[in-house]
N, C-alpha and C positions, 0 to 999 in steps of 0.2 A: 455554316452553322456556328453559332456562338455556344459552345458546349457548356460553358459555365452558366449561361442563361437557361439552357435546357435542364441542367441538373437542378438549378434553383426552382424552376417551374415544377419539376417532378417532386421535389421535396415539399413545396407548398401544397400540391395536390394531395400528397400523402397526409400532411398535417390537417388539411381541410377534411379529409376522410375521417381522421381520428376524432375531430370535433363535430362531425355531422350530427344534425338533430333528427335525422330519419334514415332508415335503411336505404331508401332510394337515393338520397343525397350522398350517402357513404359509397354506394356502388358507383354512382356517376363519377365521383372523384377518383375512385380506384381505377375505373376505366380510363379516365384522363391520364392518370399517372402511368398506367400500363402503355398507353399510346406514346407518351413521351419517352418512356424507357425503350420502346421499340425503335423510335427514331434515333435515339442516342446509340443504341446497339448497331443499327444499320450504318450509321455514320462511322462508327469505330471500325466496323468490318470493312468498309470501303477504304479506310486509311491503311488497314492491314499492317504490314511490317513497319511502315513509316511511323505509325502511332507508337508501336512498341519501341522503336529506336528513339523517338522523341521523349518518351517516358523514361527510358533508361538514362538518357543524357541529362534529363532534369534531375533525376535521383542522384546521379554521380556528381553533378554540379552542386546540389544541395549538401551532399556529404562533404565536399571539399571546403564549403564555407563554415562548417560546424566547428 
């Protein structure tokens, strides 16, 4: 899974919901955003501690460059 692509898709769905011209369209976009968020969440849970470790290393590395 390309997590950045999924995050972008989620944000686009949320933005489309904000600009929806009808309640039905708004609800459909929010359902899509929720579905994407659930996929992201499941992916992160599958990574477990490995994701936490990678995040920590990225943060430490970024701090070292500042």
